[in-house]
C-alpha positions as CSV (number, residue, x, y, z in Angstrom):
1,M,57.0,23.5,46.5
2,K,60.0,21.8,48.0
3,N,60.1,18.0,47.6
4,N,62.3,15.9,49.9
5,S,62.6,12.4,50.9
6,K,60.3,12.7,53.8
7,E,57.8,15.4,52.9
8,I,56.2,18.2,50.5
9,V,56.5,21.8,51.8
10,L,54.6,24.6,50.4
11,D,54.8,28.2,50.8
12,F,52.8,30.8,49.9
13,K,52.5,34.7,50.6
14,L,48.8,35.8,50.8
15,P,49.1,39.2,52.1
16,G,45.4,40.8,53.1
17,F,43.8,37.2,53.7
18,K,42.8,36.1,56.9
19,R,42.7,32.6,58.0
20,E,39.0,32.3,57.8
21,D,39.3,33.4,53.9
22,I,41.4,30.4,53.3
23,H,40.1,27.0,52.2
24,I,42.7,23.9,52.0
25,N,41.9,20.6,51.0
26,I,44.8,18.0,51.1
27,G,44.3,14.7,49.7
28,K,46.5,11.6,49.1
29,R,47.8,12.7,45.9
30,S,46.7,16.6,45.4
31,V,46.3,19.7,47.3
32,V,43.7,22.4,46.5
33,I,44.2,26.0,48.2
34,K,41.6,28.6,47.6
35,A,41.3,32.1,49.2
36,K,38.6,34.6,48.5
37,K,37.9,38.1,50.0
38,K,35.6,40.9,49.4
39,E,35.9,44.4,50.6
40,R,33.4,47.2,50.6
41,N,34.4,50.6,51.6
42,R,31.5,53.2,52.0
43,V,31.7,57.0,52.9
44,Q,28.5,58.9,53.2
45,K,28.6,62.6,54.2
46,R,26.0,65.2,54.0
47,D,26.6,66.3,50.2
48,F,28.7,63.2,49.2
49,F,28.4,59.6,48.9
50,H,31.3,57.4,47.9
51,E,31.5,53.4,47.5
52,E,34.3,51.1,46.6
53,R,33.9,47.4,46.1
54,A,37.0,44.9,45.7
55,S,37.2,41.2,45.2
56,R,40.6,39.3,45.4
57,A,40.8,35.5,44.9
58,F,43.9,33.0,44.9
59,N,43.6,29.4,43.5
60,Y,46.4,26.7,43.5
61,T,46.0,23.1,42.7
62,T,48.6,20.5,42.0
63,T,49.2,16.9,42.2
64,L,51.6,15.2,44.6
65,P,53.3,12.0,45.1
66,E,51.3,9.7,47.6
67,V,51.1,11.7,51.0
68,N,49.5,11.2,54.4
69,P,47.1,14.1,54.4
70,E,45.9,13.3,57.9
71,K,49.4,14.4,59.3
72,A,49.7,17.6,57.4
73,R,51.0,20.6,59.5
74,I,49.5,23.8,58.4
75,D,50.7,27.4,59.8
76,F,49.3,30.7,58.5
77,N,50.9,33.7,60.3
78,K,51.0,37.4,58.8
79,G,50.1,36.4,55.3
80,R,52.4,33.7,55.1
81,L,50.7,30.2,54.5
82,H,53.2,27.2,55.3
83,I,52.1,23.5,54.7
84,E,54.1,20.5,55.3
85,I,52.9,17.1,54.2
86,P,54.6,14.0,55.1
87,K,55.0,11.3,52.4
88,A,53.1,8.3,52.7
89,M,55.4,5.5,53.6
90,T,55.6,2.7,50.9
91,K,56.1,-1.0,51.4
92,K,59.0,-2.1,49.1
93,S,58.5,-5.4,47.3
94,K,60.9,-8.2,47.9
């Protein structure tokens, strides 16, 4: 996670996952990322039967300074998830 004066930037490597496997929830002070994938490989021949099942999961939750979730930018390309969340503008007291 990178935290600069204007935004929060999150980068994750999620090889093997597709975009539809990933669920992202960005709130005003938190982000939750969950990914889940189930695979099934079945080989059946005349005298032979083999079946494999695998399940993979990824979960990430963190608190953030106050952000503007409506303006978040999310990109998922070739197993790399990149999220940019602008910080909320705060009014300074006089």
